[in-house]
ROSE-4610 file (N, C-alpha, C; in Angstrom, 1 decimal, always signed):
// ROSE-4610
residu = [M/M/M/P/P/P/Y/Y/Y/N/N/N/M/M/M/P/P/P/P/P/P/A/A/A/S/S/S/S/S/S/S/S/S/P/P/P/P/P/P/P/P/P/A/A/A/K/K/K/T/T/T/T/T/T/T/T/T/K/K/K/Y/Y/Y/S/S/S/T/T/T/S/S/S/R/R/R/E/E/E/R/R/R/N/N/N/K/K/K/L/L/L/F/F/F/E/E/E/E/E/E/M/M/M/E/E/E/R/R/R/Q/Q/Q/F/F/F/D/D/D/E/E/E/K/K/K/N/N/N/S/S/S/K/K/K/Y/Y/Y/F/F/F/E/E/E/G/G/G/L/L/L/L/L/L/T/T/T/H/H/H/K/K/K/D/D/D/S/S/S/V/V/V/V/V/V/R/R/R/T/T/T/R/R/R/A/A/A/V/V/V/C/C/C/I/I/I/L/L/L/A/A/A/E/E/E/I/I/I/A/A/A/G/G/G/E/E/E/A/A/A/A/A/A/V/V/V/A/A/A/P/P/P/I/I/I/G/G/G/R/R/R/V/V/V/L/L/L/K/K/K/D/D/D/D/D/D/D/D/D/N/N/N/D/D/D/L/L/L/V/V/V/R/R/R/H/H/H/E/E/E/A/A/A/A/A/A/F/F/F/S/S/S/L/L/L/G/G/G/Q/Q/Q/L/L/L/G/G/G/F/F/F/T/T/T/S/S/S/G/G/G/I/I/I/P/P/P/A/A/A/L/L/L/A/A/A/D/D/D/A/A/A/V/V/V/K/K/K/N/N/N/D/D/D/P/P/P/S/S/S/L/L/L/F/F/F/V/V/V/R/R/R/H/H/H/E/E/E/A/A/A/A/A/A/V/V/V/A/A/A/L/L/L/G/G/G/V/V/V/I/I/I/G/G/G/S/S/S/E/E/E/E/E/E/A/A/A/R/R/R/K/K/K/T/T/T/L/L/L/D/D/D/A/A/A/A/A/A/L/L/L/S/S/S/D/D/D/E/E/E/S/S/S/E/E/E/E/E/E/V/V/V/R/R/R/D/D/D/S/S/S/A/A/A/V/V/V/V/V/V/A/A/A/L/L/L/A/A/A/N/N/N/L/L/L/D/D/D/Y/Y/Y/I/I/I/K/K/K/A/A/A/V/V/V/N/N/N/R/R/R/R/R/R/N/N/N/D/D/D/F/F/F/T/T/T/R/R/R/M/M/M/T/T/T/G/G/G/G/G/G]
num = [1/1/1/2/2/2/3/3/3/4/4/4/5/5/5/6/6/6/7/7/7/8/8/8/9/9/9/10/10/10/11/11/11/12/12/12/13/13/13/14/14/14/15/15/15/16/16/16/17/17/17/18/18/18/19/19/19/20/20/20/21/21/21/22/22/22/23/23/23/24/24/24/25/25/25/26/26/26/27/27/27/28/28/28/29/29/29/30/30/30/31/31/31/32/32/32/33/33/33/34/34/34/35/35/35/36/36/36/37/37/37/38/38/38/39/39/39/40/40/40/41/41/41/42/42/42/43/43/43/44/44/44/45/45/45/46/46/46/47/47/47/48/48/48/49/49/49/50/50/50/51/51/51/52/52/52/53/53/53/54/54/54/55/55/55/56/56/56/57/57/57/58/58/58/59/59/59/60/60/60/61/61/61/62/62/62/63/63/63/64/64/64/65/65/65/66/66/66/67/67/67/68/68/68/69/69/69/70/70/70/71/71/71/72/72/72/73/73/73/74/74/74/75/75/75/76/76/76/77/77/77/78/78/78/79/79/79/80/80/80/81/81/81/82/82/82/83/83/83/84/84/84/85/85/85/86/86/86/87/87/87/88/88/88/89/89/89/90/90/90/91/91/91/92/92/92/93/93/93/94/94/94/95/95/95/96/96/96/97/97/97/98/98/98/99/99/99/100/100/100/101/101/101/102/102/102/103/103/103/104/104/104/105/105/105/106/106/106/107/107/107/108/108/108/109/109/109/110/110/110/111/111/111/112/112/112/113/113/113/114/114/114/115/115/115/116/116/116/117/117/117/118/118/118/119/119/119/120/120/120/121/121/121/122/122/122/123/123/123/124/124/124/125/125/125/126/126/126/127/127/127/128/128/128/129/129/129/130/130/130/131/131/131/132/132/132/133/133/133/134/134/134/135/135/135/136/136/136/137/137/137/138/138/138/139/139/139/140/140/140/141/141/141/142/142/142/143/143/143/144/144/144/145/145/145/146/146/146/147/147/147/148/148/148/149/149/149/150/150/150/151/151/151/152/152/152/153/153/153/154/154/154/155/155/155/156/156/156/157/157/157/158/158/158/159/159/159/160/160/160/161/161/161/162/162/162/163/163/163/164/164/164/165/165/165/166/166/166/167/167/167/168/168/168/169/169/169/170/170/170/171/171/171/172/172/172/173/173/173/174/174/174/175/175/175/176/176/176/177/177/177/178/178/178/179/179/179/180/180/180/181/181/181]
x = [+0.8/+0.0/+0.9/+0.8/+1.6/+1.2/+2.2/+2.0/+1.8/+0.6/+0.3/+0.7/+0.8/+1.2/+0.0/+0.4/-0.7/-1.2/-2.4/-3.0/-2.3/-2.0/-1.4/-2.5/-2.2/-3.1/-2.4/-3.0/-2.4/-2.0/-2.8/-2.5/-2.8/-1.8/-2.0/-2.3/-3.1/-3.4/-2.2/-2.1/-1.0/-0.9/+0.3/+0.5/+0.3/-0.8/-1.1/-1.2/-0.5/-0.4/-1.0/-1.5/-1.9/-0.9/-0.4/+0.7/+2.0/+2.9/+4.1/+5.0/+5.2/+6.1/+5.5/+5.9/+5.6/+6.5/+6.1/+7.0/+8.2/+9.3/+10.5/+10.1/+9.4/+9.0/+8.2/+7.2/+6.4/+7.2/+8.1/+8.9/+9.8/+10.5/+11.4/+10.7/+9.5/+8.7/+8.4/+8.0/+7.8/+9.1/+10.2/+11.4/+11.8/+11.5/+11.8/+11.0/+9.7/+8.8/+9.3/+9.8/+10.3/+11.5/+12.4/+13.6/+13.2/+12.2/+11.7/+11.2/+10.4/+9.8/+10.9/+11.9/+13.1/+13.8/+14.0/+14.7/+13.8/+12.5/+11.7/+11.5/+12.0/+11.9/+10.5/+9.7/+8.2/+8.0/+8.0/+7.9/+6.5/+5.5/+4.1/+4.0/+4.6/+4.6/+5.2/+6.3/+6.9/+6.1/+5.5/+4.6/+3.5/+3.0/+1.9/+2.4/+3.7/+4.3/+4.5/+4.4/+4.7/+3.7/+2.6/+1.7/+1.5/+2.5/+2.4/+2.4/+1.9/+1.8/+3.1/+4.1/+5.4/+6.4/+6.8/+7.7/+9.0/+9.5/+10.7/+10.5/+9.3/+9.0/+8.8/+8.2/+8.0/+9.4/+10.3/+11.6/+12.3/+12.3/+12.9/+12.3/+11.0/+10.2/+10.6/+10.8/+11.2/+12.6/+13.5/+14.9/+14.8/+14.1/+14.0/+13.3/+12.2/+11.5/+12.4/+13.2/+14.1/+15.1/+15.6/+16.6/+16.0/+14.8/+14.3/+13.4/+12.8/+11.8/+12.3/+13.5/+13.9/+13.0/+12.9/+12.1/+10.6/+10.1/+8.7/+8.6/+9.6/+9.6/+9.4/+9.6/+9.6/+8.3/+7.2/+5.9/+5.5/+5.6/+5.2/+6.1/+7.4/+8.3/+8.0/+7.7/+7.3/+6.1/+5.1/+3.9/+4.3/+5.2/+5.7/+6.4/+7.2/+7.9/+6.8/+5.7/+4.7/+3.8/+3.5/+2.4/+2.7/+3.8/+4.1/+4.2/+3.7/+3.7/+5.0/+6.0/+7.3/+8.4/+9.1/+10.2/+11.3/+11.6/+12.7/+12.3/+11.0/+10.6/+10.6/+10.2/+10.2/+11.7/+12.6/+14.0/+14.5/+14.2/+14.7/+14.1/+12.8/+12.2/+13.0/+13.4/+14.2/+15.5/+16.2/+17.5/+17.3/+16.3/+16.2/+15.9/+15.1/+14.8/+16.1/+17.0/+18.3/+19.1/+19.2/+20.0/+19.5/+18.1/+17.6/+18.1/+18.2/+18.8/+17.9/+16.6/+15.7/+15.2/+15.2/+14.6/+13.1/+12.5/+11.1/+10.9/+11.9/+11.8/+11.9/+12.3/+12.6/+11.3/+10.1/+9.0/+8.7/+8.8/+8.5/+9.6/+10.8/+11.9/+11.8/+11.5/+11.4/+10.3/+9.2/+8.1/+8.5/+9.3/+9.8/+10.7/+11.6/+12.6/+11.8/+10.7/+9.9/+9.0/+8.4/+7.2/+7.3/+8.3/+8.3/+8.5/+7.8/+8.0/+9.3/+9.9/+11.1/+12.4/+13.3/+14.5/+15.3/+15.2/+15.8/+15.5/+14.2/+13.7/+14.1/+13.9/+14.3/+15.7/+16.6/+18.0/+18.3/+17.7/+17.9/+17.4/+16.2/+15.7/+16.6/+17.2/+18.1/+19.3/+19.9/+21.0/+20.6/+19.5/+19.0/+18.9/+18.5/+18.4/+19.8/+20.8/+22.2/+22.7/+22.3/+22.8/+22.2/+20.9/+20.3/+21.0/+21.4/+22.3/+21.7/+20.4/+19.7/+19.5/+19.7/+19.5/+18.0/+17.2/+15.7/+15.6/+16.5/+16.4/+17.0/+17.7/+18.4/+17.5/+16.4/+15.5/+15.1/+14.8/+14.4/+15.6/+16.8/+18.0/+18.4/+18.2/+18.5/+17.6/+16.3/+15.3/+15.7/+16.2/+16.6/+17.7/+18.4/+19.5/+18.9/+17.6/+17.0/+16.2/+16.3/+15.6/+15.9/+15.0/+15.3/+16.4/+16.6/+17.5/+18.9/+19.9/+21.3/+21.7/+21.2/+21.5/+20.9/+19.7/+19.1/+19.9/+20.2/+21.0/+22.3/+23.0/+24.3/+24.1/+23.1/+22.8/+22.6/+21.9/+21.6/+22.9/+23.8/+25.1/+25.9/+25.9/+26.6/+26.0/+24.6/+23.9/+24.1/+24.1/+24.3/+25.8/+26.7/+28.1/+28.2/+27.5/+27.5/+26.8/+25.7/+25.1/+26.1/+26.8/+27.8/+28.9/+29.4/+30.4/+29.9/+28.8/+28.2/+28.1/+27.6/+27.5/+28.8/+29.8/+31.2/+31.9/+31.7/+32.4/+31.5/+30.2/+29.2/+29.2/+29.1/+29.0/+28.4/+27.7/+27.2/+27.8/+28.3/+28.9/+28.9/+29.5/+29.5/+30.1/+31.1/+31.7/+30.6/+29.9/+29.0/+27.8/+27.4/+26.3/+26.7/+28.0/+28.4/+28.8/+29.0/+29.4/+28.3/+27.1/+26.0/+25.5/+25.8/+25.3/+25.9]
y = [-1.2/+0.0/+1.2/+2.1/+3.3/+4.3/+5.0/+6.1/+7.4/+8.0/+9.3/+10.3/+11.6/+12.7/+12.9/+12.9/+13.1/+14.5/+14.7/+16.1/+17.0/+18.2/+19.2/+19.8/+20.1/+20.9/+21.9/+22.9/+24.0/+23.6/+22.7/+22.3/+20.8/+20.0/+18.6/+18.1/+17.1/+16.6/+15.9/+15.8/+15.1/+13.7/+13.2/+11.8/+10.8/+10.1/+9.1/+7.8/+6.8/+5.6/+4.4/+3.5/+2.2/+1.2/+1.4/+0.6/+1.5/+1.1/+1.9/+2.0/+0.9/+0.9/+0.2/+0.7/+0.1/-1.1/-2.0/-3.1/-2.5/-3.2/-2.8/-2.5/-3.4/-3.3/-2.1/-1.8/-0.6/+0.6/+0.6/+1.8/+2.1/+1.0/+1.3/+1.8/+1.3/+1.9/+3.3/+3.7/+5.1/+5.9/+5.4/+6.1/+6.4/+5.5/+5.8/+7.0/+7.1/+8.2/+9.5/+9.3/+10.5/+11.0/+10.1/+10.6/+11.4/+10.9/+11.7/+13.1/+13.1/+14.4/+15.3/+14.7/+15.5/+16.2/+15.4/+16.0/+17.1/+17.1/+18.1/+19.3/+19.1/+20.1/+20.3/+19.3/+19.3/+19.4/+20.6/+20.7/+20.3/+20.6/+20.2/+18.7/+17.9/+16.5/+16.1/+16.6/+16.3/+16.8/+17.9/+18.4/+17.3/+16.8/+15.7/+14.5/+14.2/+13.0/+13.2/+14.4/+14.6/+13.9/+13.4/+12.7/+11.2/+10.8/+9.4/+8.4/+7.2/+6.3/+5.8/+5.8/+5.2/+6.3/+6.1/+7.1/+7.3/+6.3/+6.4/+7.3/+7.2/+8.1/+9.5/+9.7/+11.1/+11.7/+10.9/+11.4/+11.9/+11.1/+11.4/+12.6/+12.7/+13.8/+15.2/+15.1/+16.3/+16.8/+15.9/+16.3/+16.8/+16.2/+16.6/+18.0/+18.1/+19.4/+20.5/+20.3/+21.3/+21.7/+20.7/+20.9/+21.7/+21.4/+22.0/+23.2/+23.5/+24.5/+25.8/+25.7/+26.9/+27.3/+28.6/+29.1/+28.7/+28.4/+27.9/+26.5/+25.9/+24.6/+24.8/+25.9/+26.2/+25.8/+26.3/+26.1/+24.6/+23.9/+22.5/+21.7/+21.9/+21.2/+21.5/+22.8/+23.1/+22.4/+22.1/+21.3/+19.9/+19.3/+18.0/+18.0/+18.9/+19.0/+19.0/+19.7/+19.8/+18.6/+18.0/+17.0/+15.6/+15.3/+13.9/+13.0/+11.8/+10.9/+10.1/+10.3/+9.6/+10.5/+10.1/+10.9/+11.2/+10.2/+10.3/+11.3/+11.3/+12.2/+13.6/+13.8/+15.1/+15.6/+14.7/+15.0/+15.5/+14.8/+15.2/+16.6/+16.8/+18.1/+19.2/+19.0/+20.0/+20.2/+19.1/+19.2/+20.0/+19.7/+20.4/+21.9/+22.2/+23.7/+24.4/+23.7/+24.3/+24.5/+23.5/+23.5/+24.6/+24.8/+25.8/+27.2/+27.4/+28.6/+29.8/+29.7/+30.9/+31.2/+32.4/+32.8/+32.5/+32.3/+32.0/+30.6/+29.8/+28.4/+28.5/+29.6/+29.7/+29.4/+29.9/+29.6/+28.1/+27.4/+25.9/+25.2/+25.6/+25.0/+25.3/+26.6/+27.0/+26.2/+26.0/+25.2/+23.8/+23.2/+21.8/+21.7/+22.7/+22.7/+22.7/+23.5/+23.6/+22.5/+21.9/+21.0/+19.6/+19.3/+18.0/+16.9/+15.8/+14.8/+14.0/+14.1/+13.3/+14.2/+13.7/+14.4/+14.4/+13.4/+13.3/+14.5/+14.9/+16.0/+17.3/+17.4/+18.7/+19.0/+18.0/+18.1/+18.7/+18.1/+18.5/+19.9/+20.2/+21.6/+22.6/+22.3/+23.3/+23.5/+22.4/+22.5/+23.3/+23.1/+23.8/+25.3/+25.7/+27.1/+27.7/+26.9/+27.4/+27.5/+26.6/+26.7/+27.9/+28.2/+29.4/+30.7/+30.7/+31.7/+33.0/+33.1/+34.3/+34.6/+35.8/+36.2/+35.9/+35.9/+35.6/+34.3/+33.3/+32.0/+32.0/+33.0/+33.0/+32.7/+33.3/+33.1/+31.6/+31.0/+29.6/+28.7/+29.0/+28.2/+28.4/+29.6/+29.8/+28.9/+28.9/+28.0/+26.6/+26.2/+24.8/+24.3/+25.3/+24.9/+24.2/+24.3/+23.6/+22.4/+22.0/+20.8/+19.6/+18.7/+17.4/+16.6/+16.7/+15.9/+16.5/+15.8/+16.3/+16.6/+15.7/+15.9/+17.2/+17.6/+18.8/+20.0/+19.9/+21.0/+21.2/+20.1/+20.2/+20.8/+20.5/+21.0/+22.5/+22.9/+24.4/+25.1/+24.5/+25.1/+25.4/+24.4/+24.5/+25.5/+25.5/+26.5/+27.9/+28.1/+29.4/+29.9/+29.0/+29.3/+29.9/+29.3/+29.8/+31.2/+31.4/+32.8/+33.8/+33.4/+34.3/+34.6/+33.6/+33.9/+34.8/+34.5/+35.4/+36.8/+37.0/+38.3/+39.0/+38.3/+38.8/+39.3/+38.4/+38.7/+39.5/+39.6/+40.3/+39.8/+38.4/+37.9/+36.5/+36.1/+34.7/+34.3/+33.1/+32.5/+31.0/+30.4/+28.9/+28.3/+29.0/+28.5/+28.5/+29.6/+29.7/+28.7/+28.5/+27.6/+26.1/+25.8/+24.4/+24.1/+25.2/+24.9/+25.3/+25.5/+26.0/+25.0/+23.7/+22.7/+21.5]
z = [+0.0/+0.0/+0.0/-1.0/-1.0/+0.1/+0.6/+1.6/+0.9/+1.1/+0.5/+1.5/+1.0/+1.9/+2.9/+4.2/+5.2/+5.1/+5.4/+5.3/+6.3/+5.9/+6.7/+7.6/+8.8/+9.6/+10.4/+10.8/+11.5/+12.9/+13.5/+14.8/+15.0/+14.7/+14.8/+16.3/+16.4/+17.8/+18.3/+19.7/+20.3/+19.7/+19.5/+19.0/+20.1/+20.1/+21.1/+20.2/+20.7/+19.8/+20.5/+19.7/+20.2/+19.7/+18.5/+18.0/+18.0/+18.8/+19.0/+17.8/+17.1/+16.0/+14.8/+13.6/+12.4/+12.2/+11.3/+11.0/+10.2/+10.2/+9.5/+8.0/+7.4/+6.0/+5.7/+6.6/+6.5/+6.6/+7.6/+7.9/+6.8/+6.2/+5.1/+3.9/+3.6/+2.5/+2.7/+3.9/+4.3/+4.2/+4.7/+4.6/+3.1/+2.2/+0.8/+0.3/+0.8/+0.4/+1.1/+2.3/+3.1/+2.4/+1.9/+1.2/-0.1/-0.8/-2.0/-1.6/-0.5/+0.0/+0.5/+1.2/+1.6/+0.5/-0.6/-1.8/-2.4/-2.2/-2.7/-1.7/-0.5/+0.6/+0.9/+1.0/+1.2/+2.8/+3.3/+4.8/+5.2/+4.5/+4.9/+5.0/+4.2/+4.3/+5.6/+6.0/+7.3/+8.5/+8.4/+9.4/+9.7/+8.6/+8.7/+9.4/+9.3/+9.9/+11.4/+11.9/+13.3/+14.2/+13.7/+14.5/+14.0/+13.3/+12.8/+14.0/+13.8/+14.9/+15.4/+14.5/+14.8/+15.3/+16.6/+17.2/+16.4/+15.7/+14.9/+13.8/+13.2/+12.0/+12.6/+13.7/+14.3/+14.6/+15.2/+15.5/+14.2/+13.2/+12.0/+11.3/+11.4/+10.8/+11.5/+12.8/+13.6/+13.0/+12.9/+12.4/+11.0/+10.1/+8.7/+8.6/+9.4/+9.3/+9.7/+10.8/+11.3/+10.2/+9.5/+8.4/+7.2/+6.8/+5.6/+5.8/+6.9/+7.1/+7.8/+8.4/+9.1/+10.2/+10.4/+11.5/+11.4/+10.2/+10.1/+10.8/+11.2/+11.9/+13.4/+13.9/+15.3/+15.9/+15.4/+16.0/+16.0/+14.8/+14.8/+15.7/+15.7/+16.6/+18.1/+18.3/+19.7/+20.2/+19.3/+19.6/+19.9/+19.2/+19.4/+20.8/+21.1/+22.4/+23.6/+23.4/+24.4/+24.5/+23.3/+23.3/+23.0/+22.4/+22.1/+23.3/+23.2/+24.3/+24.5/+23.6/+23.7/+24.1/+25.2/+25.7/+24.6/+23.8/+22.8/+21.8/+21.3/+20.3/+20.9/+22.1/+22.7/+22.9/+23.3/+23.4/+22.1/+21.0/+19.7/+19.3/+19.7/+19.4/+20.1/+21.4/+22.1/+21.5/+21.1/+20.4/+19.1/+18.3/+17.1/+17.2/+18.2/+18.5/+18.8/+19.6/+19.9/+18.7/+17.9/+16.7/+15.7/+15.6/+14.8/+15.2/+16.6/+17.1/+17.1/+16.9/+16.8/+18.2/+18.6/+19.9/+20.0/+18.9/+18.9/+19.5/+19.6/+20.2/+21.7/+22.3/+23.7/+24.6/+24.3/+25.1/+25.2/+24.1/+24.2/+25.0/+24.8/+25.5/+27.0/+27.4/+28.8/+29.4/+28.7/+29.3/+29.5/+28.6/+28.8/+30.0/+30.1/+31.3/+32.6/+32.6/+33.9/+34.1/+33.1/+33.2/+32.7/+31.8/+31.2/+32.3/+32.3/+33.3/+33.2/+32.0/+31.8/+32.0/+32.8/+33.1/+31.8/+30.9/+29.6/+28.8/+28.8/+28.0/+28.6/+30.0/+30.6/+30.4/+30.5/+30.3/+28.9/+27.9/+26.5/+26.2/+26.8/+26.7/+27.3/+28.5/+29.1/+28.2/+27.7/+26.8/+25.6/+25.0/+23.8/+24.1/+25.3/+25.6/+25.6/+26.1/+26.1/+24.7/+23.8/+22.4/+21.7/+22.0/+21.4/+21.9/+23.2/+23.7/+23.9/+24.3/+24.5/+26.0/+26.4/+27.8/+28.2/+27.3/+27.5/+28.3/+28.2/+28.8/+30.2/+30.6/+31.9/+33.1/+33.2/+34.4/+34.4/+33.3/+33.3/+33.7/+33.2/+33.5/+35.0/+35.5/+36.9/+37.8/+37.4/+38.1/+38.0/+36.9/+36.6/+37.5/+38.1/+39.1/+40.3/+40.5/+41.6/+41.2/+40.0/+39.5/+40.3/+40.5/+41.3/+40.7/+39.4/+38.6/+38.6/+39.0/+38.9/+37.4/+36.5/+35.1/+34.5/+35.0/+34.5/+35.2/+36.4/+37.1/+36.4/+36.1/+35.4/+34.0/+33.3/+32.0/+32.1/+33.1/+33.3/+33.6/+34.4/+34.6/+33.3/+32.5/+31.2/+30.3/+30.3/+29.4/+30.0/+31.3/+31.8/+31.6/+31.6/+31.3/+29.9/+29.0/+27.6/+27.5/+28.3/+28.3/+28.9/+29.9/+30.5/+29.5/+28.8/+27.8/+26.7/+26.2/+25.1/+25.6/+26.8/+27.4/+27.6/+28.0/+28.2/+26.9/+25.9/+24.6/+23.6/+24.0/+23.2/+21.7/+21.6/+20.2/+20.3/+19.2/+19.0/+17.7/+17.7/+16.5/+16.5/+15.6/+15.6/+16.9/+17.4/+18.7/+19.8/+20.0/+21.1/+20.9/+19.6/+19.3/+19.6/+19.4/+19.5/+21.0/+21.8/+23.2/+24.1/+23.6/+24.5/+25.4/+25.3/+26.2/+26.1]
């Protein structure tokens, strides 16, 4: 059965799954279509995949959307960070928002640092805030120094060190983006 482009929606529902994974054969067939859509830079196609039943597909769709859509990817990836039921998918959403580097991603990342039930996701969201390198994140990162998880606290320390460095040298560049967390 061929995979057609999923319908795009402005606000996809949270991904709740009854079947956690596709079969390898189904997934590979979909990956072939994803590769074609990637070559065409079809961001709407990948937005539609953000609610796919397979968490592996959703994880890959987050990464690809970040690569091809630029700042337009912030809102849909932010929804994944908030709503997906899989910790790894949310972690990848946090990572991707950091790599995108847009300050428009800060509210979603700050919410994740404060409220995500997974230390894995809170850690990555703190790191991503450091990678973005905006003073706008300082209050959230200061609060994360009191997180119950040592990993999250450590991530906040690293992210804050990057904010301090950026402030001291008054510049953002590849070095500060790579060392933000």
